[in-house]
C-alpha positions as CSV (number, residue, x, y, z in Angstrom):
1,M,0.0,0.0,0.0
2,D,2.8,2.4,0.9
3,K,4.6,1.6,-2.4
4,Y,1.4,2.3,-4.3
5,L,0.9,5.7,-2.6
6,S,4.6,6.5,-3.3
7,K,4.2,5.7,-7.0
8,L,0.9,7.7,-7.2
9,L,2.5,10.7,-5.6
10,A,5.5,10.5,-7.9
11,C,3.3,10.4,-11.0
12,T,1.3,13.3,-9.7
13,L,4.4,15.4,-9.2
14,V,5.7,14.5,-12.7
15,A,2.4,15.5,-14.3
16,F,2.3,18.7,-12.4
17,S,5.8,19.6,-13.3
18,T,5.1,19.0,-17.0
19,T,1.8,21.0,-17.1
20,A,2.6,23.9,-14.8
21,H,5.9,25.5,-15.3
22,T,7.4,29.0,-14.6
23,V,8.8,31.1,-17.4
24,T,11.2,33.7,-16.3
25,I,11.6,36.7,-18.6
26,T,13.8,39.8,-18.6
27,W,12.6,43.3,-19.7
28,E,14.3,42.7,-23.1
29,D,12.3,39.4,-23.5
30,A,9.0,41.1,-22.7
31,L,9.7,44.0,-25.0
32,R,10.6,41.7,-27.9
33,M,7.5,39.6,-27.5
34,V,5.3,42.7,-27.3
35,E,6.8,44.2,-30.4
36,N,6.2,40.9,-32.3
37,E,2.9,39.8,-30.9
38,N,0.9,42.7,-29.4
39,Q,-2.5,43.0,-31.1
40,T,-3.0,46.7,-30.4
41,L,0.3,47.4,-32.2
42,E,-0.6,45.1,-35.1
43,A,-4.0,46.8,-35.6
44,A,-2.5,50.3,-35.5
45,K,0.2,49.3,-38.0
46,K,-2.3,47.7,-40.4
47,D,-4.5,50.9,-40.2
48,W,-1.5,53.0,-41.1
49,M,-0.7,50.7,-44.1
50,A,-4.3,50.8,-45.2
51,V,-4.4,54.6,-45.2
52,Q,-1.2,54.7,-47.1
53,E,-2.9,53.1,-50.0
54,N,-5.1,56.1,-50.4
55,E,-2.1,58.0,-51.8
56,S,-2.1,55.5,-54.7
57,V,-5.8,56.0,-55.1
58,A,-5.4,59.7,-55.3
59,T,-2.6,59.6,-57.9
60,A,-5.0,57.7,-60.3
61,G,-6.4,61.1,-61.4
62,Y,-3.2,61.8,-63.3
63,F,-3.4,58.7,-65.4
64,P,-5.6,57.9,-68.4
65,K,-8.5,55.5,-68.2
66,L,-8.7,52.8,-70.8
67,N,-11.3,50.1,-71.1
68,A,-12.6,47.6,-73.6
69,T,-16.2,46.7,-74.3
70,T,-17.8,44.0,-76.4
71,S,-21.4,43.0,-76.9
72,A,-23.7,40.7,-79.0
73,T,-27.2,41.7,-79.9
74,R,-30.0,39.5,-81.4
75,S,-33.3,41.1,-82.4
76,G,-36.3,40.1,-84.4
77,S,-40.0,40.8,-85.2
78,N,-43.1,39.0,-86.5
79,A,-45.2,40.9,-89.1
80,P,-48.4,39.4,-90.8
81,S,-48.2,38.7,-94.6
82,G,-50.6,37.0,-97.0
83,G,-54.3,36.2,-96.3
84,S,-56.1,34.4,-93.5
85,F,-59.4,32.5,-93.2
86,V,-61.6,33.1,-90.1
87,S,-64.6,30.9,-89.0
88,N,-66.7,31.7,-86.0
89,G,-64.0,34.1,-84.7
90,V,-61.2,31.5,-85.0
91,V,-58.2,32.0,-87.4
92,L,-57.8,28.8,-89.3
93,N,-54.9,30.0,-91.5
94,S,-52.5,32.9,-91.4
95,G,-49.3,33.8,-93.1
96,S,-46.3,35.5,-91.3
97,A,-42.7,36.4,-92.2
98,G,-39.9,36.6,-89.6
99,N,-37.2,39.3,-89.5
100,I,-34.3,38.4,-87.2
101,S,-30.9,40.2,-87.1
102,Q,-27.6,39.8,-85.2
103,N,-25.2,42.6,-84.4
104,Y,-21.7,42.4,-82.7
105,N,-19.7,45.3,-81.2
106,A,-16.2,45.6,-79.9
107,G,-14.5,48.8,-78.9
108,L,-11.8,50.6,-76.9
109,N,-12.5,53.7,-74.9
110,F,-9.8,56.2,-73.8
111,N,-10.2,59.2,-71.4
112,Q,-7.5,61.5,-70.1
113,N,-8.2,64.5,-67.9
114,I,-5.9,67.4,-68.8
115,F,-7.0,70.0,-66.3
116,S,-9.5,69.9,-63.4
117,G,-8.7,73.0,-61.4
118,L,-5.8,71.4,-59.5
119,R,-8.3,69.0,-57.9
120,D,-6.0,65.9,-58.4
121,K,-3.0,67.7,-56.8
122,S,-5.1,68.6,-53.8
123,K,-6.4,65.1,-53.4
124,I,-2.8,63.7,-53.4
125,D,-1.7,66.3,-50.8
126,Q,-4.7,65.5,-48.7
127,A,-4.0,61.7,-48.9
128,E,-0.4,62.4,-47.8
129,W,-1.6,64.4,-44.8
130,R,-4.1,61.7,-43.8
131,T,-1.2,59.1,-44.0
132,K,0.8,61.3,-41.7
133,N,-2.2,61.4,-39.3
134,S,-2.4,57.6,-39.3
135,F,1.4,57.4,-38.8
136,W,1.1,59.6,-35.7
137,S,-1.7,57.4,-34.5
138,Y,0.7,54.4,-34.9
139,V,3.4,56.3,-32.9
140,S,0.9,57.1,-30.2
141,A,-0.2,53.4,-30.1
142,K,3.5,52.4,-29.7
143,A,4.0,54.9,-26.9
144,G,0.8,53.7,-25.2
145,V,1.7,50.0,-25.4
146,S,5.2,50.8,-24.1
147,Y,3.7,52.5,-21.1
148,S,1.3,49.6,-20.5
149,L,4.2,47.1,-20.7
150,K,6.4,49.1,-18.3
151,E,3.5,49.4,-15.9
152,A,2.7,45.7,-16.1
153,F,6.3,44.7,-15.8
154,A,6.8,47.0,-12.7
155,N,3.5,45.8,-11.2
156,L,4.5,42.1,-11.6
157,A,8.0,42.8,-10.1
158,Y,6.3,44.7,-7.3
159,N,3.9,41.9,-6.5
160,Q,6.6,39.2,-6.7
161,E,8.6,41.1,-4.1
162,L,5.4,41.9,-2.1
163,V,4.6,38.2,-1.8
164,S,8.2,37.5,-0.5
165,L,7.9,40.5,1.9
166,S,4.4,39.5,3.1
167,Q,5.7,36.0,3.8
168,S,8.7,37.6,5.7
169,I,6.3,39.8,7.7
170,L,4.1,36.8,8.5
171,D,7.1,34.9,9.8
172,R,8.1,37.9,11.8
173,R,4.6,38.4,13.3
174,E,4.4,34.7,14.2
175,S,7.8,34.9,15.9
176,N,6.7,38.1,17.7
177,Y,3.4,36.4,18.8
178,R,5.3,33.4,20.3
179,L,7.7,35.8,22.0
180,V,4.9,37.7,23.6
181,Q,3.1,34.5,24.6
182,V,6.2,33.3,26.4
183,R,6.6,36.6,28.2
184,F,2.8,36.5,29.1
185,Q,3.2,32.9,30.5
186,N,6.1,34.1,32.6
187,G,4.0,37.0,34.0
188,R,6.1,39.7,32.2
189,E,3.4,40.7,29.7
190,N,-0.4,41.4,29.7
191,K,-3.2,39.6,27.9
192,G,-3.9,42.7,25.7
193,S,-0.4,42.4,24.2
194,V,-0.9,38.8,23.4
195,L,-4.3,39.5,21.7
196,L,-2.8,42.4,19.7
197,S,0.1,40.2,18.5
198,E,-2.3,37.5,17.5
199,A,-4.3,40.0,15.5
200,Y,-1.1,41.2,13.8
201,K,-0.4,37.6,12.8
202,E,-3.8,37.1,11.3
203,Q,-3.6,40.4,9.5
204,A,-0.2,39.3,8.0
205,E,-1.9,36.1,6.8
206,L,-4.6,38.1,5.0
207,D,-2.0,40.4,3.5
208,L,-0.1,37.4,2.1
209,L,-3.3,36.1,0.6
210,K,-4.0,39.5,-1.0
211,A,-0.4,39.7,-2.3
212,K,-0.7,36.3,-4.0
213,D,-4.0,37.3,-5.6
214,S,-2.5,40.5,-6.9
215,L,0.4,38.6,-8.3
216,D,-2.0,36.3,-10.2
217,V,-3.7,39.4,-11.8
218,A,-0.3,41.0,-12.6
219,Q,0.7,37.8,-14.4
220,V,-2.5,37.7,-16.5
221,R,-2.0,41.3,-17.4
222,I,1.5,41.0,-18.8
223,K,0.7,37.8,-20.6
224,A,-2.2,39.6,-22.4
225,L,0.2,42.3,-23.5
226,M,2.6,39.8,-24.9
227,N,-0.2,37.7,-26.4
228,K,1.1,34.7,-24.5
229,D,-2.0,33.7,-22.5
230,H,-1.1,30.0,-23.0
231,L,1.8,30.3,-20.5
232,D,1.3,29.0,-17.0
233,T,3.3,31.2,-14.7
234,V,5.4,34.2,-15.6
235,E,8.1,35.7,-13.5
236,V,10.1,38.8,-14.4
237,T,13.7,39.7,-13.5
238,G,15.8,42.7,-14.1
239,E,15.0,46.4,-14.2
240,V,12.8,48.5,-16.4
241,P,14.8,51.3,-18.1
242,V,13.8,54.9,-17.3
243,M,14.3,57.9,-19.5
244,S,17.0,60.3,-18.3
245,F,16.3,63.9,-17.8
246,A,19.5,64.6,-19.7
247,E,17.9,63.1,-22.8
248,I,15.4,66.0,-22.9
249,K,17.1,69.3,-23.8
250,S,14.2,71.1,-25.4
251,S,11.6,73.3,-23.7
252,V,8.2,72.0,-22.7
253,E,6.7,74.0,-25.6
254,Q,9.0,72.3,-28.1
255,Q,8.3,68.9,-26.6
256,A,4.6,69.5,-27.0
257,L,5.1,70.3,-30.7
258,E,6.8,67.0,-31.2
259,T,4.1,64.8,-29.6
260,P,1.8,62.6,-31.6
261,A,-1.3,64.3,-30.2
262,Y,-0.3,67.7,-31.6
263,N,0.9,66.3,-34.9
264,K,-2.3,64.4,-35.4
265,A,-4.2,67.6,-34.9
266,H,-1.9,69.5,-37.3
267,S,-2.3,66.8,-40.0
268,L,-6.1,66.9,-39.7
269,E,-6.0,70.7,-40.1
270,M,-3.8,70.5,-43.2
271,A,-6.1,67.7,-44.7
272,A,-9.0,70.0,-44.1
273,A,-7.2,72.9,-45.9
274,E,-6.9,70.6,-49.0
275,D,-10.7,70.2,-48.8
276,I,-11.0,73.9,-49.5
277,S,-8.8,73.6,-52.6
278,I,-10.9,70.6,-53.8
279,A,-14.1,72.6,-53.2
280,K,-12.8,75.6,-55.1
281,S,-11.7,73.5,-58.0
282,S,-15.4,73.1,-58.9
283,F,-15.4,76.7,-60.0
284,S,-12.7,76.0,-62.6
285,P,-13.2,74.7,-66.1
286,T,-12.2,71.1,-66.9
287,L,-10.5,69.9,-70.0
288,D,-10.7,66.2,-71.1
289,L,-9.4,64.2,-74.0
290,T,-11.6,61.3,-75.1
291,A,-11.2,58.8,-77.9
292,N,-12.8,55.5,-78.9
293,A,-12.5,52.9,-81.6
294,L,-15.5,50.7,-82.5
295,R,-16.0,47.7,-84.7
296,Q,-19.5,46.5,-85.7
297,G,-20.8,43.7,-87.8
298,S,-23.2,40.8,-88.1
299,S,-20.4,38.3,-87.4
300,Y,-17.7,38.0,-84.7
301,F,-15.1,39.5,-84.8
302,P,-16.8,42.5,-86.5
303,E,-14.9,44.1,-89.4
304,N,-16.6,47.4,-89.9
305,E,-14.6,50.0,-88.1
306,R,-15.3,53.6,-86.9
307,W,-13.6,55.9,-84.4
308,N,-13.8,59.3,-82.9
309,M,-11.7,61.7,-80.8
310,A,-12.8,64.7,-78.8
311,L,-11.3,67.5,-76.7
312,T,-13.9,68.7,-74.3
313,L,-13.9,71.9,-72.3
314,T,-16.5,72.1,-69.6
315,I,-17.1,75.5,-68.0
316,P,-19.3,75.5,-64.8
317,L,-22.0,78.3,-64.9
318,F,-24.5,77.5,-62.2
319,D,-25.3,74.5,-60.0
320,G,-27.8,75.8,-57.5
321,M,-25.1,77.3,-55.2
322,K,-23.8,73.8,-54.3
323,D,-20.2,74.7,-54.9
324,V,-20.4,77.9,-52.9
325,A,-21.9,76.0,-49.9
326,S,-19.3,73.2,-50.2
327,T,-16.5,75.8,-50.1
328,K,-17.9,77.5,-47.1
329,Q,-18.4,74.2,-45.3
330,A,-14.7,73.3,-46.0
331,V,-13.6,76.7,-44.7
332,Y,-15.5,76.3,-41.5
333,A,-14.2,72.8,-41.0
334,K,-10.7,74.0,-41.4
335,Y,-11.2,76.8,-38.8
336,S,-12.6,74.3,-36.4
337,L,-9.6,72.0,-36.7
338,E,-7.2,74.9,-36.4
339,A,-8.8,75.7,-33.1
340,Q,-8.6,72.1,-32.0
341,K,-4.9,72.0,-32.8
342,R,-4.3,75.1,-30.7
343,N,-6.4,73.6,-27.9
344,A,-4.4,70.3,-28.2
345,L,-1.2,72.3,-27.6
346,L,-2.6,74.2,-24.6
347,D,-3.8,71.0,-23.2
348,L,-0.5,69.2,-23.6
349,L,1.7,71.9,-21.9
350,P,0.4,71.4,-18.3
351,K,0.2,67.6,-18.8
352,I,3.8,67.3,-19.9
353,R,5.0,69.6,-17.1
354,D,3.1,67.7,-14.5
355,A,4.3,64.3,-15.8
356,Q,7.9,65.6,-15.7
357,N,7.4,66.9,-12.1
358,Q,5.8,63.6,-11.1
359,A,8.8,61.7,-12.4
360,K,11.3,63.9,-10.5
361,Q,9.3,63.6,-7.3
362,G,9.0,59.8,-7.7
363,D,12.7,59.6,-8.1
364,I,13.3,61.6,-4.9
365,R,10.6,59.6,-3.0
366,F,12.3,56.4,-4.0
367,Q,15.6,57.5,-2.5
368,I,14.0,58.8,0.7
369,D,11.9,55.6,1.2
370,Q,15.1,53.5,0.7
371,K,16.8,55.4,3.6
372,F,13.7,55.1,5.8
373,Q,13.6,51.3,5.2
374,Q,17.2,50.9,6.1
375,A,16.8,53.0,9.3
376,A,13.6,51.2,10.3
377,G,15.3,47.8,9.8
378,T,18.2,48.8,12.0
379,R,15.9,50.2,14.7
380,A,13.7,47.1,14.7
381,E,16.6,44.7,15.3
382,I,17.8,46.9,18.2
383,A,14.3,47.2,19.6
384,R,13.6,43.5,19.4
385,A,16.8,42.7,21.4
386,K,15.8,45.3,24.0
387,Y,12.3,44.0,24.4
388,N,13.5,40.4,24.7
389,N,15.7,41.5,27.5
390,G,13.0,43.5,29.2
391,L,14.6,46.9,28.4
392,L,11.7,48.1,26.2
393,S,8.0,48.2,26.8
394,F,5.6,46.3,24.4
395,E,4.0,49.6,23.4
396,D,7.3,51.1,22.2
397,W,8.4,47.9,20.6
398,D,5.1,47.7,18.8
399,I,5.5,51.2,17.3
400,I,8.9,50.3,15.9
401,E,7.8,47.0,14.5
402,S,4.8,48.5,12.8
403,E,6.9,51.3,11.4
404,L,9.3,48.7,9.9
405,I,6.5,47.0,8.0
406,T,5.1,50.3,6.8
407,R,8.5,51.4,5.6
408,Q,9.2,48.1,3.8
409,T,5.9,48.2,1.9
410,S,6.3,51.9,1.2
411,F,9.7,51.3,-0.3
412,L,8.3,48.6,-2.6
413,A,5.5,50.9,-3.7
414,S,7.8,53.8,-4.4
415,K,10.2,51.6,-6.3
416,R,7.2,50.6,-8.6
417,D,5.7,54.1,-8.7
418,R,9.0,55.6,-9.8
419,I,9.1,53.4,-12.9
420,I,5.4,54.0,-13.7
421,K,5.8,57.8,-13.4
422,Y,8.8,57.8,-15.7
423,A,6.8,55.7,-18.2
424,A,3.8,58.1,-17.9
425,W,6.1,61.0,-18.7
426,E,7.4,59.2,-21.7
427,N,3.9,58.4,-22.8
428,Q,2.9,62.1,-22.6
429,L,5.8,62.9,-25.0
430,G,4.7,60.1,-27.3
431,K,8.0,58.2,-26.7
432,G,8.7,54.7,-25.4
433,S,10.9,51.6,-25.8
434,I,9.0,50.1,-28.7
435,Q,10.7,50.8,-32.1
């Protein structure tokens, strides 16, 4: 029976080890997987590529149009001829003659626009501006995904360390609880101190459970970004790079002018300006060259040939004020987008400044919390020795122990927040680690 249980346990362990395994990735690994697999990036890139094709569509106006046609027609009619005999309203005999004809056509048609009031040029320029707008949307998507990845990576690293810290705190609380119990049994501590120590221990157990749950969520988040949801457990190692303040040498105003948000607004305004040119082209005459060659006959391929060529000048005179209204509409739309571009700039200035300040403050907070943690750790070890020797009251010892835990968790949070704030600053500038 014992051998059977041993074999069953061994098989279970083998099955578990083959189905649930931990994958450890560095920042470079995560970045590479996101660049290759992230679906948000893929969608934004395909949108950009699709919009680029509109430039080819717009250039078609400069090229001639040539098409071939062919048709076959069969027609006929029945007409009465000769006499007929009618009895009691019924035709007993009638004569008719059929007339059926066949006709075949084959032709080539050519059309070349020579002048259309610069409409084609404006359409090409407009398509280029719309491509630029889509490109800046792609840049913005890369910056956004880069921010999300840095946030997810930092959160996963934070929760990994938090689980370890929570386990360490639980071990410490259990040790403290046993120490207080011993002192209570020896008559050197009161019942309230024992109950409080027990409550601290149970709180530490809850904190460990919460940390493990948060770790599970953080793993799911980063796997989704990498499009690797089939992985079992993911751990991260290494540091997330942060942008140096030395890299930014321009003013906040210049930084705002280089952001995707501003450039998207600018490209939309310029595309709207081309709408004005397109609308105004309706007031200009158009010149077209057309030609066609046609063959007709009663058999295929027809032999009778005719052709014609024409140069047509069309001068617009009156269309019910449609062109005037279209031009006014385009002008108002351009003014609206011009105002939106200005508003985008004004909106970006405080956001970039605030994000930059938050990054600086996060850096300083991280350094301060690091010193607090070191000081709290040293004080806690000294206080524990004093309490164990009866040189420190439970109340004073409790304050120092609680401060240690607070400083340890604060340090972990500030370490994570520092990375996220730097990433948020990058995101406001439209920058990131994704190329």
